[in-house]
DRENGULUM-171910 format. One line per 3 residues: their letters; for each residue x, y, z of N, C-alpha, C, O, CB. Coordinates in Angstrom, 2 decimals. Each point is the difference from the previous one (the first is absolute). Glycine has a CB too. Layout:
// DRENGULUM-171910
a	X/Y/Z/X/Y/Z/X/Y/Z/X/Y/Z/X/Y/Z ~ ...
***
This chain:
// DRENGULUM-171910
mgy	-41.30/-72.08/0.69/-0.61/0.34/-1.25/-1.60/-0.46/0.04/-0.31/-1.10/0.46/2.74/0.83/-1.72 ~ -3.27/1.08/0.82/-1.32/0.02/0.40/-0.64/-0.90/-1.37/0.54/-0.12/-1.10/-0.50/2.73/2.74 ~ -1.14/-3.10/-1.27/-0.66/-0.61/-1.08/-1.57/0.35/0.21/-0.52/0.08/1.11/2.41/-2.03/-1.35
isf	-2.61/2.17/-1.09/-1.45/0.24/0.12/-0.71/-1.28/-0.03/0.27/-0.82/-0.88/-0.09/3.00/-0.18 ~ -1.10/-2.40/2.00/-0.85/-1.00/-0.01/-1.51/0.25/-0.12/-0.50/0.99/0.54/2.27/-1.88/0.64 ~ -2.42/0.10/-1.80/-1.32/0.27/-0.22/-0.95/-1.00/0.67/0.24/-1.20/-0.17/0.50/2.26/-1.91
nys	-1.67/-0.73/2.73/-0.95/-0.83/0.53/-1.19/-0.21/-0.92/-1.01/0.68/0.13/1.79/0.04/2.05 ~ -0.67/-1.54/-2.97/-0.79/-0.01/-1.17/-1.58/-0.41/0.38/-0.83/-0.16/-0.90/3.10/-0.47/-0.53 ~ -2.55/0.50/2.58/-1.45/-0.10/0.53/-0.57/1.40/0.27/-1.21/0.10/0.20/1.72/-2.37/0.90
vin	0.21/3.23/-1.09/-0.21/1.32/0.53/-0.10/0.82/-1.58/-1.01/0.64/-0.30/2.52/-0.94/3.05 ~ -0.49/0.19/-3.56/0.13/0.54/-1.13/-0.67/-0.73/-1.25/0.26/-1.16/-0.30/1.71/2.06/1.43 ~ -2.82/-0.12/-1.78/-0.74/-0.85/-1.04/0.91/0.10/-1.39/0.96/0.76/0.03/-3.54/-0.23/1.11
tkq	2.35/-1.17/-2.15/0.66/-0.20/-1.23/0.14/1.44/-0.65/1.08/0.37/-0.45/-2.03/-2.86/0.19 ~ 0.01/3.17/0.22/0.01/1.62/-0.60/1.07/0.68/0.71/0.74/0.72/-0.67/-3.31/-0.46/0.23 ~ 2.77/-0.37/1.73/0.89/0.80/0.66/1.27/-0.59/-0.01/0.97/0.75/0.14/-2.65/0.10/1.15
inr	1.87/-2.14/-1.45/1.37/-0.50/-0.47/0.47/0.50/-1.44/1.13/0.44/-0.20/-1.63/-2.53/1.61 ~ -0.30/2.00/-2.23/0.17/0.47/-1.35/0.56/1.45/-0.03/0.97/0.32/-0.68/-2.88/-1.85/-0.04 ~ 1.22/2.40/1.54/0.29/1.35/0.08/1.26/0.28/0.59/0.69/0.92/-0.43/-2.92/-0.54/0.50
ikt	2.65/-1.22/1.04/1.39/-0.09/0.44/1.02/-0.30/-0.99/0.96/0.73/-0.24/-1.86/-1.37/2.19 ~ 0.66/-0.51/-2.53/0.88/-0.51/-1.19/0.32/1.22/-1.11/1.10/0.17/-0.51/-2.26/-2.69/0.83 ~ 0.14/3.22/-0.55/-0.11/1.10/-1.03/0.88/0.94/0.23/0.76/0.42/-0.87/-2.89/-0.72/0.54
vif	2.10/0.78/1.67/0.98/1.02/0.66/1.38/-0.38/0.06/0.90/0.75/-0.39/-2.66/-0.09/1.72 ~ 2.01/-2.03/-0.76/1.31/-0.35/0.13/0.69/-0.63/-1.23/1.21/-0.01/-0.20/-1.83/-0.22/2.50 ~ -0.38/-0.30/-3.13/0.69/-0.64/-1.27/-0.76/0.49/-1.19/-0.79/-0.76/-0.57/1.54/-1.40/1.77
pst	-0.56/3.38/-1.60/-1.03/0.43/-0.99/0.34/-0.60/-1.53/-0.92/-0.11/-0.83/0.55/2.39/2.35 ~ 1.62/-2.63/-1.81/0.23/-0.48/-1.13/-0.35/-1.45/-0.37/0.13/-0.48/-1.13/1.40/2.16/1.34 ~ -2.06/-2.40/1.00/-0.38/-1.27/-0.09/-1.79/0.16/-0.30/-0.62/-1.02/-0.30/2.93/0.03/2.07
fpn	-2.82/1.93/-1.69/-1.34/0.19/-0.43/-0.06/1.31/-0.97/-0.35/1.13/0.34/-0.55/-2.30/1.92 ~ 1.34/0.74/-3.56/-0.08/1.18/-1.08/-1.35/0.82/-0.18/-0.08/1.20/-0.26/1.72/-2.64/-0.96 ~ -2.74/0.49/1.43/-1.31/0.66/-0.22/-0.56/0.82/0.99/-1.07/0.60/-0.14/0.69/-2.32/-1.10
kkp	1.16/1.78/2.35/-0.54/0.96/1.21/1.08/0.98/0.09/1.15/-0.31/-0.29/-2.49/-1.44/1.76 ~ 1.02/2.85/-1.09/0.87/1.18/0.14/0.39/0.02/1.56/-0.90/-0.17/0.83/-0.26/1.56/-2.89 ~ 2.45/-1.19/2.45/0.38/0.11/1.37/-0.86/1.23/0.71/-0.26/1.10/-0.50/2.74/-2.08/-0.14
ifk	-2.83/0.50/1.90/-0.71/1.11/0.78/0.81/1.15/0.05/-0.50/1.05/-0.38/-0.65/-2.57/1.75 ~ 2.43/1.52/-0.93/0.94/1.23/0.22/0.67/0.27/-1.32/0.60/-0.88/-0.62/-0.12/0.35/3.13 ~ -0.58/1.61/-2.87/0.76/0.47/-1.08/0.93/1.16/0.39/-0.24/1.21/-0.02/-1.59/-1.97/-1.46
wqn	2.87/0.15/1.80/1.21/0.88/0.77/0.29/1.11/-0.82/-0.18/1.17/0.33/1.33/-3.08/0.73 ~ -0.57/1.43/-2.40/0.43/0.91/-1.08/-0.79/1.12/-0.21/0.47/1.13/0.09/0.39/-2.88/-1.08 ~ -2.25/1.47/0.65/-1.07/0.93/-0.30/-0.03/1.03/1.47/-0.20/1.21/-0.08/-1.34/-3.19/-1.73
mye	1.71/1.44/2.78/-0.40/0.94/1.19/1.25/1.00/0.14/-0.10/1.16/0.39/-1.44/-3.08/0.99 ~ 2.72/1.29/-1.76/1.17/0.85/0.11/-0.14/1.11/-1.07/0.09/1.20/0.27/1.39/-3.16/0.61 ~ -1.68/1.52/-2.00/-0.14/0.96/-1.15/-0.95/1.19/0.21/0.30/1.14/-0.35/0.16/-3.08/-1.05
eki	-1.65/1.59/2.02/-1.00/0.91/0.29/0.44/0.97/1.19/-0.41/1.15/0.04/-1.30/-2.89/-0.90 ~ 2.54/1.24/1.79/0.46/0.88/0.93/1.06/0.90/-0.46/0.07/1.18/0.36/-0.71/-2.76/1.17 ~ 1.56/0.95/-2.43/1.10/0.72/-0.68/-0.69/1.34/-0.71/0.41/1.15/0.16/1.03/-3.53/-0.60
aka	-2.45/2.03/-0.30/-0.86/0.98/-0.87/-0.33/1.17/0.98/0.37/1.16/-0.22/-1.50/-3.06/-1.39 ~ 0.40/1.50/2.73/-0.41/1.14/0.78/0.95/0.66/0.71/-0.23/1.17/0.27/-1.63/-2.14/-0.14 ~ 3.14/0.34/0.32/0.97/0.70/0.40/0.76/1.06/-0.95/0.46/1.09/0.34/-0.44/-3.05/1.07
ins	0.00/1.34/-2.76/0.64/1.02/-0.98/-0.85/1.16/-0.20/0.45/1.14/-0.04/0.67/-2.90/-1.15 ~ -2.65/1.40/1.05/-0.74/1.33/-0.07/0.02/0.99/1.20/0.03/1.23/-0.12/-1.45/-2.52/-1.34 ~ 1.40/0.60/2.64/0.34/0.98/1.09/1.23/0.83/-0.12/-0.04/1.20/0.24/-1.06/-2.73/1.11
alk	2.20/0.92/-1.70/1.40/0.58/0.12/-0.04/1.20/-1.29/0.61/1.07/0.06/0.78/-3.65/1.01 ~ -2.23/2.15/-2.18/-0.17/1.04/-0.94/-0.69/1.22/0.54/0.44/1.14/-0.10/-0.46/-2.86/-1.55 ~ -1.05/1.38/2.20/-0.82/1.09/0.82/0.96/0.97/0.85/0.06/1.23/-0.06/-2.08/-2.97/0.30
hlt	2.64/1.01/0.42/0.83/0.79/1.18/1.22/0.66/-0.88/0.43/1.11/0.34/-0.98/-2.94/1.91 ~ 1.04/1.21/-3.27/1.13/0.45/-0.98/-0.55/1.34/-0.62/0.70/1.00/-0.07/0.18/-3.54/-0.55 ~ -2.06/2.49/0.21/-0.70/1.18/-0.84/0.11/1.24/1.03/0.57/1.05/-0.31/-2.47/-2.66/-1.17
gsi	1.28/1.37/2.82/-0.03/0.97/1.02/1.44/0.47/0.24/0.16/1.20/0.19/-2.25/-2.22/0.83 ~ 3.10/0.23/-1.02/1.48/0.48/0.20/0.52/0.95/-1.14/0.69/1.01/0.20/-0.21/-3.24/1.01 ~ -0.89/1.79/-2.41/0.40/0.86/-1.06/-0.71/1.39/0.06/0.58/1.04/-0.30/-0.14/-3.13/-1.06
qaa	-1.78/2.02/1.78/-0.81/1.33/0.03/0.81/0.79/1.27/0.36/1.17/-0.17/-3.04/-2.25/-0.77 ~ 2.91/0.51/1.97/0.63/0.75/1.26/1.36/0.24/-0.14/0.51/0.74/0.84/-2.00/-1.74/0.61 ~ 2.29/0.50/-2.42/1.51/0.41/-0.10/0.34/1.30/0.05/0.97/0.35/0.67/-0.72/-2.06/-1.86
tkn	-0.90/2.49/0.57/0.35/1.42/-0.02/-0.65/0.93/1.11/0.52/1.04/0.42/-0.25/-1.46/-2.88 ~ -1.49/-0.12/2.87/-0.72/0.88/0.78/0.12/-0.20/1.74/0.17/0.88/0.84/-1.75/-0.85/-3.11 ~ 1.44/-1.48/2.49/-0.09/-0.25/1.39/0.83/-1.10/0.48/-0.23/-1.18/-0.25/-1.90/2.03/0.13
ekk	3.24/-0.34/0.92/0.93/-1.05/0.29/-0.45/-1.06/0.92/0.39/-1.16/-0.09/1.21/2.78/-0.30 ~ -2.44/-1.18/1.29/-0.69/-0.97/0.98/-0.79/-0.94/-0.92/0.23/-1.19/0.25/-0.46/2.92/1.80 ~ -0.49/-1.58/-2.87/-0.93/-0.79/-0.65/0.84/-1.01/-1.00/-0.36/-1.14/-0.30/-1.54/3.10/0.53
leh	3.05/-1.35/-0.64/0.87/-0.75/-0.85/0.50/-1.03/0.89/-0.17/-1.15/-0.39/0.78/3.01/-1.16 ~ -0.05/-1.68/2.62/0.60/-0.97/0.93/-1.10/-1.13/0.33/0.29/-1.20/0.00/1.32/3.10/1.03 ~ -2.92/-1.39/-0.74/-1.00/-1.01/0.34/-0.29/-0.85/-1.27/0.05/-1.23/0.02/-1.09/2.77/1.81
evw	0.77/-0.91/-2.81/-0.42/-0.88/-1.18/1.16/-0.91/-0.56/-0.29/-1.14/-0.37/-1.40/2.97/-0.26 ~ 2.98/-1.38/0.54/1.15/-0.91/-0.25/0.12/-1.12/1.09/0.40/-1.13/-0.29/0.83/3.09/-0.84 ~ -1.60/-1.61/2.40/0.12/-1.29/1.03/-1.07/-0.89/-0.47/0.26/-1.20/-0.11/0.58/2.44/2.29
hts	-2.05/-0.80/-2.48/-0.94/-0.90/-0.29/0.27/-0.70/-1.32/-0.38/-1.17/-0.09/-1.13/2.50/1.43 ~ 2.12/-0.75/-2.38/0.27/-0.49/-1.08/1.19/-1.31/0.22/-0.04/-1.10/-0.56/-0.75/3.63/-0.52 ~ 1.63/-2.12/1.87/1.07/-1.01/0.35/-0.60/-1.17/0.68/0.35/-1.14/-0.28/1.35/2.93/0.52
sel	-2.68/-1.51/0.73/-0.55/-1.13/0.79/-0.59/-0.85/-1.03/0.43/-1.15/-0.13/-0.92/2.43/2.28 ~ -0.52/-0.80/-2.94/-0.52/-0.72/-1.06/0.79/-0.83/-0.91/-0.34/-1.10/-0.44/-1.04/2.73/0.67 ~ 2.48/-1.01/-0.48/1.05/-0.76/-1.02/0.59/-1.13/0.71/0.15/-1.06/-0.59/0.53/3.15/-0.67
eyt	-0.27/-1.94/2.68/0.48/-1.13/0.70/-0.81/-1.14/0.08/0.41/-1.15/-0.05/0.69/2.62/1.17 ~ -2.44/-1.06/-0.98/-0.86/-1.07/0.22/-0.18/-0.73/-1.32/-0.01/-1.22/-0.08/-1.13/2.42/1.98 ~ 1.02/-0.40/-2.89/-0.09/-0.75/-1.44/1.11/-0.88/-0.23/-0.15/-1.12/-0.47/-0.97/2.99/-0.52
lll	2.36/-1.33/1.35/1.08/-0.85/-0.31/0.07/-1.14/0.92/0.67/-0.95/-0.42/0.48/2.83/-0.48 ~ -1.72/-2.02/2.16/-0.18/-1.13/0.70/-0.91/-0.92/-0.70/0.33/-1.18/-0.10/0.13/2.40/2.07 ~ -1.67/-0.75/-2.51/-0.85/-0.93/-0.73/0.76/-0.60/-1.19/-0.09/-1.19/-0.31/-1.95/2.50/1.02
fsl	2.76/-0.42/-1.32/0.63/-0.58/-1.38/0.99/-1.06/0.55/0.14/-0.99/-0.73/-0.26/3.29/-0.84 ~ 0.82/-2.28/2.70/0.99/-0.91/0.29/-0.54/-1.19/0.46/0.63/-1.05/0.00/0.82/2.72/0.45 ~ -2.79/-1.55/0.00/-0.86/-1.14/0.53/-0.33/-0.93/-1.42/-0.15/-1.22/0.04/-1.06/2.80/2.20
tqk	1.15/-0.93/-3.21/-0.55/-0.76/-1.37/1.20/-0.57/-0.56/-0.19/-0.98/-0.73/-1.76/2.58/0.09 ~ 3.10/-1.25/0.79/1.23/-0.52/-0.53/0.33/-1.49/0.37/0.05/-0.36/1.17/0.72/2.73/-1.08 ~ -0.56/-3.19/-1.15/0.42/-1.48/0.42/1.55/-0.31/0.02/0.42/-0.96/0.66/-2.63/0.23/-1.72
npe	3.01/1.51/0.37/1.30/-0.22/0.01/0.70/1.24/0.63/0.09/1.06/-0.62/-0.34/-2.62/-1.38 ~ 0.68/1.41/3.10/0.43/1.03/0.74/1.51/0.57/-0.68/0.29/1.20/-0.07/-1.70/-2.31/2.31 ~ 2.07/0.27/-2.61/1.40/0.27/-0.72/-0.22/0.95/-1.26/0.74/0.94/-0.31/0.19/-3.37/1.04
irf	-1.98/2.07/-1.35/-0.14/0.99/-1.32/-0.73/1.26/0.40/0.04/0.99/-0.73/-0.18/-2.96/-0.97 ~ -0.49/1.95/2.79/-0.83/1.27/0.30/0.88/1.22/0.61/-0.43/1.15/0.12/-1.63/-2.76/0.35 ~ 3.30/1.18/-0.12/0.85/1.09/0.49/1.17/0.37/-0.90/0.73/0.95/0.26/-1.37/-1.69/1.95
swk	0.79/-0.06/-3.32/1.04/0.17/-0.89/0.02/1.44/-0.69/1.08/0.58/-0.13/-1.21/-3.11/-0.19 ~ -1.00/3.08/-0.11/-0.17/1.17/-0.72/-0.20/1.28/0.99/-0.25/1.09/-0.51/-0.75/-2.58/-1.44 ~ 1.09/1.38/3.15/-0.34/1.19/0.88/1.23/0.81/0.02/-0.23/1.20/0.12/-1.45/-2.40/1.36
skl	2.83/0.89/-1.55/1.30/1.00/0.24/-0.03/0.72/-1.38/0.52/1.12/-0.02/1.16/-2.69/1.71 ~ -2.15/1.15/-2.71/-0.08/0.65/-1.39/-0.91/1.18/0.04/0.18/0.97/-0.74/0.22/-3.15/-0.41 ~ -1.37/2.09/2.00/-1.15/1.03/-0.04/0.20/1.11/1.09/-1.01/0.66/0.24/-0.64/-2.50/-1.07
npk	2.59/2.09/1.41/0.24/0.93/1.08/0.59/1.16/-0.82/1.07/-0.05/-0.60/-0.67/-1.70/2.64 ~ -1.26/2.83/-1.99/0.54/1.24/-0.83/1.07/0.56/0.87/0.04/-0.20/1.22/-2.27/0.83/-2.44 ~ 3.25/0.21/0.43/1.03/0.23/1.09/0.32/1.59/-0.23/0.60/0.66/0.85/0.54/-3.32/-0.80
kei	-1.61/3.22/-1.30/0.37/1.41/-0.19/-0.97/0.76/0.73/-0.99/-0.53/0.49/2.00/0.21/-2.68 ~ -0.71/1.79/2.31/-0.74/0.95/0.78/-1.20/0.25/-0.82/0.04/-0.18/-1.21/1.96/1.22/2.36 ~ -2.97/-0.67/-0.62/-1.44/0.44/-0.37/-0.73/0.72/0.80/-0.10/-0.16/1.22/0.05/-1.53/-2.25
etk	-0.49/2.51/0.36/-1.03/1.00/0.86/-1.24/-0.64/0.52/-0.53/-0.93/-0.59/1.24/2.80/-0.83 ~ -1.13/-1.40/2.42/-1.13/-0.66/0.80/-1.31/-0.28/-0.84/-0.55/-1.09/-0.01/1.48/2.31/2.09 ~ -1.34/-0.17/-2.75/-1.35/-0.17/-0.80/0.43/-0.96/-1.20/-0.83/-0.85/-0.32/-0.27/3.38/0.93
qal	2.29/-2.50/-1.31/0.23/-0.78/-1.01/0.12/-1.37/0.59/-0.40/-0.91/-0.73/1.42/2.73/-0.62 ~ -0.58/-2.11/2.46/0.02/-1.49/0.52/-1.23/-0.59/0.20/-0.29/-1.17/-0.24/2.20/1.60/1.31 ~ -2.74/0.59/-0.55/-1.44/-0.46/0.26/-0.76/-0.40/-1.20/-0.76/-0.97/-0.02/0.74/2.45/1.89
mka	0.28/-0.57/-3.02/-0.72/-0.26/-1.32/0.64/-1.28/-0.46/-0.79/-0.70/-0.62/0.31/3.22/-0.06 ~ 1.76/-3.06/0.81/0.70/-1.05/-0.47/-0.73/-1.33/0.61/-0.35/-1.02/-0.60/2.61/2.52/0.39 ~ -2.35/-1.17/1.52/-0.63/-1.10/0.94/-1.45/-0.28/-0.44/-0.46/-1.14/0.02/1.89/1.91/2.02
qka	-2.15/0.34/-2.47/-1.45/-0.01/-0.55/0.16/-0.93/-1.14/-0.58/-1.09/-0.03/-0.20/3.52/0.70 ~ 1.62/-1.97/-1.68/0.05/-0.74/-1.19/0.32/-1.35/0.21/-0.65/-0.81/-0.67/1.23/2.69/-0.43 ~ 0.29/-2.34/1.88/0.33/-1.26/0.31/-1.33/-0.82/0.47/-0.19/-1.13/-0.46/2.62/2.00/1.04
lke	-3.22/-0.37/0.22/-1.02/-0.65/0.72/-1.07/-0.09/-0.96/-0.75/-0.98/0.05/1.42/1.78/2.19 ~ -0.87/0.22/-3.21/-0.91/-0.21/-1.02/0.29/-1.17/-0.89/-0.88/-0.72/-0.47/0.50/3.05/0.59 ~ 1.78/-2.50/-0.32/0.30/-1.06/-0.79/-0.16/-1.42/0.74/-0.45/-1.00/-0.58/1.97/2.65/-0.65
akk	-1.13/-1.63/2.46/-0.42/-1.20/1.05/-1.49/-0.43/-0.16/-0.36/-1.18/-0.04/2.04/2.09/1.82 ~ -2.48/0.11/-1.87/-1.45/-0.20/0.00/-0.33/-0.69/-1.38/-0.74/-0.99/-0.10/0.26/3.11/1.68 ~ 1.11/-1.49/-2.62/-0.39/-0.59/-1.37/0.73/-1.38/-0.13/-0.55/-0.77/-0.79/0.26/3.18/-0.36
hlr	1.42/-2.88/1.77/0.38/-1.26/-0.10/-0.70/-0.87/0.75/-0.15/-1.13/-0.47/2.05/1.87/-0.05 ~ -2.42/-0.48/1.72/-0.75/-0.66/0.91/-1.47/-0.27/-0.83/-0.56/-1.08/0.15/1.94/2.27/2.11 ~ -1.86/-0.34/-2.96/-1.16/-0.36/-0.71/0.18/-1.05/-1.06/-0.79/-0.92/-0.21/0.07/3.13/0.68
ngg	1.89/-1.99/-1.14/0.27/-1.10/-1.13/0.76/-1.30/0.62/0.63/-0.74/-0.75/-0.39/2.71/-1.12 ~ -0.32/-2.18/3.15/0.64/-1.29/0.44/1.50/-0.01/0.14/0.55/-1.09/0.15/-2.40/0.05/-1.22 ~ 2.57/2.16/1.02/1.39/-0.08/0.17/0.46/0.50/1.42/0.37/1.15/0.25/-0.16/-0.87/-2.78
lee	-0.33/-1.36/3.44/0.24/0.36/1.31/1.54/0.40/0.31/0.38/0.81/0.85/-2.38/-2.37/-0.31 ~ 2.79/0.81/-1.43/1.50/0.38/0.21/0.26/1.31/-0.26/0.63/0.68/0.82/0.03/-2.73/-1.39 ~ -1.12/2.57/-0.65/0.23/1.41/-0.53/-0.73/0.91/1.04/0.51/1.05/0.36/-0.39/-1.72/-2.98
ayk	-1.27/0.25/3.06/-0.74/1.00/0.88/0.80/0.09/1.18/0.16/1.13/0.45/-2.46/-1.60/-1.27 ~ 2.91/-0.62/1.51/0.98/0.22/1.13/1.31/0.86/-0.33/0.41/0.91/0.71/-1.27/-3.15/0.12 ~ 1.33/1.90/-1.79/1.11/1.01/-0.49/-0.31/1.40/-0.08/0.83/0.80/0.41/-0.08/-2.52/-1.65
atw	-2.01/2.19/0.69/-0.51/1.31/-0.06/-0.19/0.56/1.41/0.27/1.17/0.28/-1.37/-1.72/-2.46 ~ 0.70/-0.21/2.95/-0.57/0.47/1.39/1.11/0.16/0.73/0.05/0.86/0.87/-2.14/-1.96/-0.85 ~ 3.21/0.19/-0.32/1.40/0.23/0.84/0.51/1.27/-0.42/0.39/0.79/0.86/0.31/-3.21/-0.71
tar	-0.65/2.73/-1.43/0.58/1.16/-0.42/-0.70/1.23/0.65/0.66/0.87/0.58/0.01/-2.04/-2.71 ~ -2.13/1.19/2.02/-0.71/1.00/0.74/0.43/0.25/1.48/0.23/1.12/0.45/-2.05/-1.75/-1.94 ~ 1.90/-0.41/2.10/0.39/0.22/1.54/1.33/0.49/0.04/0.27/0.79/0.91/-1.65/-2.61/-0.05
nyv	2.47/1.44/-1.84/1.10/0.78/0.29/-0.02/1.49/-0.20/0.62/0.74/0.76/0.39/-2.72/-1.24 ~ -1.71/2.45/-0.56/-0.33/1.44/-0.23/-0.52/0.55/1.25/0.46/1.06/0.44/-0.97/-1.40/-2.84 ~ -0.42/-0.30/3.01/-0.88/0.64/1.21/1.03/-0.13/1.22/0.06/0.81/0.93/-2.69/-1.60/-1.81
frv	3.34/-0.21/0.76/0.99/-0.13/1.37/1.12/1.23/-0.09/0.47/0.55/0.99/-0.65/-3.46/-0.86 ~ 0.54/3.23/-1.50/1.01/0.96/0.03/-0.76/1.31/0.34/0.67/0.85/0.59/0.92/-2.11/-2.29 ~ -2.72/1.53/1.45/-0.78/1.28/0.37/-0.16/-0.04/1.42/0.10/1.03/0.65/-1.37/-0.85/-2.76
qey	1.03/-1.39/2.69/0.08/-0.12/1.54/1.25/0.63/0.60/0.05/0.84/0.89/-1.32/-2.95/-1.06 ~ 2.16/1.57/-0.43/1.36/0.32/0.64/0.41/1.38/-0.11/0.53/0.60/0.93/0.15/-2.78/-1.43 ~ -0.95/2.74/-0.79/0.16/1.49/-0.13/-0.80/0.80/1.06/0.57/0.90/0.61/-0.22/-1.26/-3.09
lek	-1.64/0.07/2.71/-0.97/0.81/0.93/0.66/-0.20/1.47/-0.09/0.91/0.83/-2.28/-1.33/-2.37 ~ 2.97/-0.66/1.79/0.39/-0.14/1.45/1.22/0.76/-0.04/0.19/0.82/0.90/-1.20/-3.11/-0.30 ~ 1.83/2.14/-1.48/1.18/0.97/0.05/-0.47/1.69/0.18/0.53/0.80/0.77/0.82/-2.71/-2.44
erk	-2.31/2.16/0.87/-0.33/1.51/0.02/-0.60/0.13/1.53/0.41/0.97/0.64/-1.02/-0.61/-3.50 ~ -0.24/-1.17/3.45/-0.41/0.17/1.25/1.13/0.13/0.90/0.02/1.02/0.70/-1.98/-2.16/-1.24 ~ 2.90/0.32/0.66/1.25/0.18/0.81/0.71/1.16/-0.12/0.51/0.49/1.01/-0.33/-2.58/-1.15
kkl	-0.07/2.65/-1.01/0.52/1.31/-0.21/-0.67/1.00/0.60/0.60/0.84/0.69/0.14/-1.54/-2.53 ~ -2.01/0.73/1.65/-1.01/1.19/0.67/0.15/-0.28/1.46/0.18/0.97/0.73/-2.10/-0.78/-2.65 ~ 1.87/-1.29/2.41/0.08/-0.10/1.33/1.46/0.39/0.78/0.03/0.52/1.11/-1.88/-2.27/-1.66
kak	2.98/1.44/-0.20/1.16/0.46/0.42/0.27/1.43/-0.02/0.78/0.54/0.78/-0.19/-2.55/-1.40 ~ -1.28/2.67/-0.34/0.08/1.43/-0.30/-1.01/0.78/1.32/0.31/1.05/0.57/0.06/-1.56/-3.65 ~ -1.29/-0.11/3.29/-0.99/0.45/0.85/0.81/-0.17/1.44/-0.08/0.96/0.77/-2.20/-1.66/-2.39
ttl	3.03/-0.42/2.05/0.57/-0.10/1.22/1.13/0.85/0.00/0.30/0.50/1.09/-1.11/-2.68/-0.75 ~ 1.47/2.45/-1.28/1.23/0.94/0.02/-0.43/1.40/0.26/0.70/0.75/0.68/0.54/-2.19/-2.31 ~ -2.40/1.83/1.08/-0.34/1.43/0.20/-0.70/0.21/1.27/-0.26/1.14/0.38/0.12/-0.82/-2.77
ns	-0.23/-1.49/3.14/-0.70/0.15/1.31/1.31/0.02/0.98/-0.05/0.53/1.11/-2.44/-1.88/-1.75 ~ 3.48/0.83/0.21/1.38/-0.05/0.94/0.66/1.26/0.33/1.01/0.00/0.69/-0.54/-2.05/-1.70
***
């Protein structure tokens, strides 16, 4: 077990108070902590949600026109959502509570690709609204829902790609 030791002849009082403020922010109520982890995560979450919304909009536009662009945009959306969910999980304090609602939010019924993307977009807009209002838990849930819709679209696209590949190989045989 390691201990932090200070050589007080090298570190002056101002530096010691700064270290105490970082390590023990509640003991110095008049000073703000140097690191604001929660705010940092919230800013990164907001940026990732905005990026996911941008790619999701591109996915919706490409849904009927260009399959390659659709796959590309869905992949980027999925990537941003996974990153966002990682950041959300890092902000959660009680891990038992944070997983209790996940099984209830997994949509089961069949849904068209464009409709799934639009539902994901709606869920992400909700997440953005909740995040702005300070509702991290609700934003997390909405992002989880959006991820599930995007994941289902990815699964569908992969099945279609495999069907085309199989058809192509049987024609060539």
